[in-house]
DRENMI-67657 format. One record per residue (C-alpha): residue number from 1; x, y, z. Coordinates in Angstrom, 3 decimals, padded with zeros to 6 digits, m for minus. Layout:
% DRENMI-67657
(pt NUM,(X,Y,Z))
...
***
This chain:
% DRENMI-67657
(pt 1,(m110.853,056.671,069.172))
(pt 2,(m110.316,060.343,070.328))
(pt 3,(m109.509,062.600,067.456))
(pt 4,(m107.174,065.707,067.625))
(pt 5,(m108.426,068.525,065.664))
(pt 6,(m104.939,069.798,064.515))
(pt 7,(m102.993,066.398,064.522))
(pt 8,(m101.659,065.040,061.317))
(pt 9,(m101.636,061.322,060.884))
(pt 10,(m098.893,060.321,058.380))
(pt 11,(m099.728,056.836,057.015))
(pt 12,(m097.055,054.766,055.118))
(pt 13,(m096.805,051.400,053.746))
(pt 14,(m093.725,049.100,054.204))
(pt 15,(m093.303,045.960,051.799))
(pt 16,(m089.859,044.654,052.040))
(pt 17,(m088.633,048.142,052.197))
(pt 18,(m087.083,048.637,055.542))
(pt 19,(m084.383,050.900,054.523))
(pt 20,(m086.588,053.138,052.593))
(pt 21,(m089.022,053.367,055.510))
(pt 22,(m086.335,054.180,057.964))
(pt 23,(m084.793,056.840,055.593))
(pt 24,(m088.374,058.440,055.607))
(pt 25,(m088.899,058.269,059.330))
(pt 26,(m085.510,059.847,059.959))
(pt 27,(m086.148,062.481,057.424))
(pt 28,(m089.315,063.362,059.183))
(pt 29,(m087.560,063.172,062.548))
(pt 30,(m084.657,065.399,061.419))
(pt 31,(m086.808,068.142,059.596))
(pt 32,(m090.375,068.084,060.432))
(pt 33,(m091.360,070.856,063.251))
(pt 34,(m095.213,070.443,063.221))
(pt 35,(m096.330,070.368,066.861))
(pt 36,(m098.816,067.426,066.525))
(pt 37,(m098.208,064.492,064.221))
(pt 38,(m097.835,060.784,064.496))
(pt 39,(m096.342,058.189,062.026))
(pt 40,(m098.119,054.963,061.153))
(pt 41,(m096.131,052.305,059.333))
(pt 42,(m098.505,049.395,057.906))
(pt 43,(m096.244,046.571,057.203))
(pt 44,(m097.994,044.908,054.248))
(pt 45,(m096.846,041.180,055.113))
(pt 46,(m093.232,041.592,054.278))
(pt 47,(m091.354,038.666,053.680))
(pt 48,(m088.644,039.391,056.164))
(pt 49,(m088.728,040.795,059.739))
(pt 50,(m089.289,044.241,058.719))
(pt 51,(m092.029,044.961,061.240))
(pt 52,(m090.009,043.534,064.070))
(pt 53,(m087.022,045.734,063.064))
(pt 54,(m088.962,048.885,062.887))
(pt 55,(m090.374,047.932,066.469))
(pt 56,(m086.896,047.517,067.680))
(pt 57,(m085.586,050.784,066.561))
(pt 58,(m085.648,053.936,068.709))
(pt 59,(m088.892,055.294,066.806))
(pt 60,(m091.116,056.070,069.868))
(pt 61,(m093.572,058.139,067.854))
(pt 62,(m094.188,055.503,065.136))
(pt 63,(m097.001,052.961,065.269))
(pt 64,(m096.215,049.672,063.578))
(pt 65,(m099.358,047.802,062.202))
(pt 66,(m098.844,044.355,060.966))
(pt 67,(m101.169,043.037,058.177))
(pt 68,(m101.238,039.285,057.968))
(pt 69,(m101.464,039.539,054.225))
(pt 70,(m100.582,042.011,051.461))
(pt 71,(m103.566,044.235,051.185))
(pt 72,(m102.226,046.410,048.411))
(pt 73,(m101.967,050.119,048.272))
(pt 74,(m105.336,050.980,049.073))
(pt 75,(m105.920,048.335,051.587))
(pt 76,(m102.875,048.925,053.528))
(pt 77,(m103.499,052.524,053.718))
(pt 78,(m107.230,052.065,054.908))
(pt 79,(m105.819,049.661,057.523))
(pt 80,(m103.622,052.567,058.782))
(pt 81,(m106.394,054.971,058.710))
(pt 82,(m108.324,052.971,061.253))
(pt 83,(m105.556,053.443,063.748))
(pt 84,(m105.056,057.197,063.004))
(pt 85,(m105.795,059.884,065.646))
(pt 86,(m105.445,062.915,063.454))
(pt 87,(m108.155,064.929,061.737))
(pt 88,(m105.638,065.236,058.618))
(pt 89,(m104.553,062.072,056.904))
(pt 90,(m101.354,062.219,055.118))
(pt 91,(m100.622,059.241,052.895))
(pt 92,(m097.015,059.296,052.086))
(pt 93,(m094.998,056.417,050.221))
(pt 94,(m092.351,055.011,052.076))
(pt 95,(m089.714,055.921,049.353))
(pt 96,(m090.223,059.704,049.938))
(pt 97,(m088.040,061.819,051.969))
(pt 98,(m088.232,065.682,053.203))
(pt 99,(m085.533,068.251,053.399))
(pt 100,(m087.612,070.939,055.137))
(pt 101,(m090.786,071.090,057.123))
(pt 102,(m093.838,070.419,054.963))
(pt 103,(m096.905,069.873,057.394))
(pt 104,(m097.849,073.169,058.377))
(pt 105,(m098.089,074.610,054.846))
(pt 106,(m100.356,071.568,053.881))
(pt 107,(m102.573,071.747,056.679))
(pt 108,(m102.895,075.789,056.174))
(pt 109,(m104.082,074.984,052.663))
(pt 110,(m107.467,073.933,053.927))
(pt 111,(m108.191,077.162,055.668))
(pt 112,(m108.230,078.799,052.291))
(pt 113,(m111.510,077.279,051.394))
(pt 114,(m113.802,074.768,053.305))
(pt 115,(m114.428,072.907,049.830))
(pt 116,(m110.911,071.774,049.716))
(pt 117,(m110.777,067.939,050.378))
(pt 118,(m107.120,067.279,049.792))
(pt 119,(m103.910,068.610,048.938))
(pt 120,(m100.587,067.217,047.490))
(pt 121,(m097.257,068.889,047.673))
(pt 122,(m094.675,069.285,044.949))
(pt 123,(m092.867,066.180,044.473))
(pt 124,(m089.296,066.177,043.029))
(pt 125,(m087.072,063.206,042.177))
(pt 126,(m084.665,062.636,044.864))
(pt 127,(m081.656,061.875,042.794))
(pt 128,(m082.532,064.494,040.203))
(pt 129,(m084.036,067.332,042.269))
(pt 130,(m084.151,069.727,039.503))
(pt 131,(m086.833,067.674,037.906))
(pt 132,(m090.205,067.800,039.109))
(pt 133,(m092.523,064.766,039.242))
(pt 134,(m095.884,066.110,040.405))
(pt 135,(m097.049,069.595,039.789))
(pt 136,(m100.621,068.919,039.659))
(pt 137,(m102.347,066.542,037.540))
(pt 138,(m105.274,066.564,034.966))
(pt 139,(m107.887,063.707,035.013))
(pt 140,(m107.373,060.799,032.709))
(pt 141,(m108.919,061.000,029.144))
(pt 142,(m112.201,059.459,028.886))
(pt 143,(m111.858,056.665,026.299))
(pt 144,(m108.282,055.953,026.101))
(pt 145,(m107.833,056.233,029.980))
(pt 146,(m104.372,057.932,029.483))
(pt 147,(m102.540,060.785,031.206))
(pt 148,(m103.502,064.256,029.916))
(pt 149,(m100.951,066.039,031.998))
(pt 150,(m098.234,068.009,030.026))
(pt 151,(m094.690,066.678,030.545))
(pt 152,(m092.440,068.664,032.839))
(pt 153,(m090.585,071.312,031.056))
(pt 154,(m087.828,072.961,032.868))
(pt 155,(m088.256,076.201,030.698))
(pt 156,(m091.908,076.680,032.158))
(pt 157,(m090.607,076.384,035.914))
(pt 158,(m092.759,079.456,037.024))
(pt 159,(m095.911,077.793,036.281))
(pt 160,(m095.040,074.880,038.563))
(pt 161,(m094.309,077.253,041.439))
(pt 162,(m097.818,078.587,041.705))
(pt 163,(m100.360,076.846,044.226))
(pt 164,(m103.383,076.043,042.343))
(pt 165,(m106.506,073.828,041.956))
(pt 166,(m105.797,070.402,040.606))
(pt 167,(m107.922,067.679,039.193))
(pt 168,(m106.000,064.731,040.716))
(pt 169,(m103.929,064.248,043.833))
(pt 170,(m100.671,062.285,043.790))
(pt 171,(m101.094,058.964,045.446))
(pt 172,(m097.627,059.052,046.770))
(pt 173,(m098.231,062.219,048.815))
(pt 174,(m101.702,063.268,049.508))
(pt 175,(m103.360,065.036,052.657))
(pt 176,(m107.054,064.439,053.106))
(pt 177,(m109.308,065.647,055.583))
(pt 178,(m110.862,062.908,057.815))
(pt 179,(m114.290,064.378,057.635))
(pt 180,(m114.429,064.245,054.064))
(pt 181,(m113.198,060.622,053.930))
(pt 182,(m116.044,059.911,056.372))
(pt 183,(m118.322,061.373,053.737))
(pt 184,(m116.953,060.061,050.460))
(pt 185,(m115.528,056.803,051.789))
(pt 186,(m112.109,055.109,051.894))
(pt 187,(m109.965,054.314,048.878))
(pt 188,(m111.514,051.458,047.103))
(pt 189,(m109.310,048.231,047.377))
(pt 190,(m110.429,046.455,044.181))
(pt 191,(m107.376,047.989,042.274))
(pt 192,(m104.802,046.623,044.594))
(pt 193,(m102.078,048.623,042.826))
(pt 194,(m102.212,051.802,040.625))
(pt 195,(m105.332,054.162,039.659))
(pt 196,(m106.487,054.401,043.099))
(pt 197,(m105.638,058.318,043.401))
(pt 198,(m107.331,058.856,040.106))
(pt 199,(m110.451,056.941,041.195))
(pt 200,(m110.548,058.657,044.678))
(pt 201,(m109.701,062.126,043.303))
(pt 202,(m112.848,061.733,040.943))
(pt 203,(m114.909,060.739,043.703))
(pt 204,(m114.074,063.937,045.784))
(pt 205,(m114.719,066.247,042.791))
(pt 206,(m118.095,064.404,042.067))
(pt 207,(m119.029,065.021,045.730))
(pt 208,(m118.429,068.748,045.159))
(pt 209,(m115.035,069.273,046.713))
(pt 210,(m111.910,070.858,045.289))
(pt 211,(m108.337,069.361,045.270))
(pt 212,(m105.135,071.409,045.733))
(pt 213,(m101.572,071.487,044.731))
(pt 214,(m099.162,073.171,047.111))
(pt 215,(m095.708,073.854,045.858))
(pt 216,(m094.354,075.417,048.885))
(pt 217,(m094.211,072.032,050.418))
(pt 218,(m091.850,069.702,048.898))
(pt 219,(m091.189,065.876,049.127))
(pt 220,(m088.525,064.045,047.317))
(pt 221,(m089.134,060.627,045.624))
(pt 222,(m086.840,057.903,045.041))
(pt 223,(m089.260,056.418,042.334))
(pt 224,(m090.201,052.763,042.015))
(pt 225,(m088.189,051.611,044.911))
(pt 226,(m090.765,049.053,045.785))
(pt 227,(m092.394,048.300,042.362))
(pt 228,(m089.777,047.980,039.746))
(pt 229,(m090.373,049.411,036.200))
(pt 230,(m090.705,047.148,033.126))
(pt 231,(m091.735,044.029,035.150))
(pt 232,(m094.658,041.575,034.161))
(pt 233,(m095.781,042.364,037.814))
(pt 234,(m096.325,046.182,037.053))
(pt 235,(m097.617,045.602,033.613))
(pt 236,(m100.304,043.236,034.858))
(pt 237,(m101.662,045.680,037.489))
(pt 238,(m101.319,048.581,035.342))
(pt 239,(m103.398,047.019,032.514))
(pt 240,(m105.985,045.417,035.106))
(pt 241,(m106.450,048.782,036.770))
(pt 242,(m106.732,050.707,033.800))
(pt 243,(m109.702,048.528,032.724))
(pt 244,(m111.208,048.586,036.273))
(pt 245,(m111.081,052.354,036.256))
(pt 246,(m112.933,052.922,033.011))
(pt 247,(m115.585,050.355,034.156))
(pt 248,(m115.976,052.173,037.591))
(pt 249,(m115.984,055.844,036.334))
(pt 250,(m117.231,055.874,032.744))
(pt 251,(m120.967,055.419,031.766))
(pt 252,(m122.860,054.308,028.901))
(pt 253,(m121.297,054.719,025.423))
(pt 254,(m118.142,056.221,026.750))
(pt 255,(m117.420,053.154,029.014))
(pt 256,(m118.360,050.764,026.005))
(pt 257,(m115.938,052.641,023.610))
(pt 258,(m113.189,052.711,026.179))
(pt 259,(m113.357,048.924,026.917))
(pt 260,(m113.239,048.456,023.041))
(pt 261,(m110.292,050.828,022.994))
(pt 262,(m108.449,048.938,025.765))
(pt 263,(m108.975,045.432,024.234))
(pt 264,(m108.667,046.252,020.495))
(pt 265,(m106.068,049.035,020.416))
(pt 266,(m104.169,049.485,023.495))
(pt 267,(m103.472,045.834,024.298))
(pt 268,(m102.557,044.936,020.630))
(pt 269,(m100.228,047.773,020.519))
(pt 270,(m098.552,046.777,023.793))
(pt 271,(m098.143,043.334,022.353))
(pt 272,(m096.290,044.609,019.211))
(pt 273,(m094.108,046.781,021.025))
(pt 274,(m093.012,044.213,023.524))
(pt 275,(m092.581,041.720,020.612))
(pt 276,(m090.316,044.068,018.767))
(pt 277,(m088.384,044.563,021.927))
(pt 278,(m088.129,040.916,022.823))
(pt 279,(m089.826,041.262,026.077))
(pt 280,(m092.049,038.278,025.526))
(pt 281,(m092.744,037.599,029.210))
(pt 282,(m094.594,041.026,029.188))
(pt 283,(m097.119,040.077,026.710))
(pt 284,(m099.038,037.519,028.869))
(pt 285,(m099.247,040.127,031.593))
(pt 286,(m100.992,042.633,029.099))
(pt 287,(m103.763,040.264,028.037))
(pt 288,(m104.192,038.836,031.620))
(pt 289,(m104.495,042.159,033.107))
(pt 290,(m107.087,043.297,030.555))
(pt 291,(m109.238,040.386,030.855))
(pt 292,(m109.134,040.138,034.585))
(pt 293,(m109.835,043.882,034.855))
(pt 294,(m112.862,043.456,032.550))
(pt 295,(m114.445,040.525,034.616))
(pt 296,(m113.403,041.219,037.903))
(pt 297,(m116.172,042.290,040.479))
(pt 298,(m115.936,045.993,040.954))
(pt 299,(m117.166,047.716,044.117))
***
């Protein structure tokens, strides 16, 4: 496939989210002014006729790729990557929208430093735009595999408005150079859901690359439009992927201690909390996720 040096390939995954996907496409169509970009929608085996409906709409600049099975977050994005023509790959959740052009600023970020592998924009909540969801992330803690990023504080707004290096990109909106992906590899598909961006960001940094946060570019997130919060499905994959992450990324004693922590501290704590709340259906997901993550074959 012939590549375009300046072209941006926007890759998004649709799974039973036709309205969200159309809202995203139409916001890009309305506001984006970048001279060379394409949109690739990977339909991850939606239950209905989402792919057909997308093909029937007047989106002449959109490629619709049908997957025969649900490949998960990484698998769907990797499939879209194989159809992309651009040298800049922008992985963007389908429950995002824009309200102003974003691509030029993101692309220009790479010109500052040849070692920048990827850049994520500021992410605000669509329905609460005064709150910022992503303003650069810190890597996960080694043993507990928990977020170390400070919570958003509106009184510290000025610090979120500065472009800066970050340890982790946001999986919902991240632009990566194609040549870096060719060197480091695609997203690993063992997770299926969650923790993929933490794993990929770690691999980029270990390969000697930098990651960048660019607040001059803003996207707006509907938040959990596809994967609803507090469900057994979500808890299973969060717990499973957390265990997989420590097995893939920690070594020696740190990995051993982390596995012990997840099984003997984290899982029992969640069990007690869900029992107190009466959310009994969540408890099985915690333990199933922990042990599947412990024994699944990792890449």
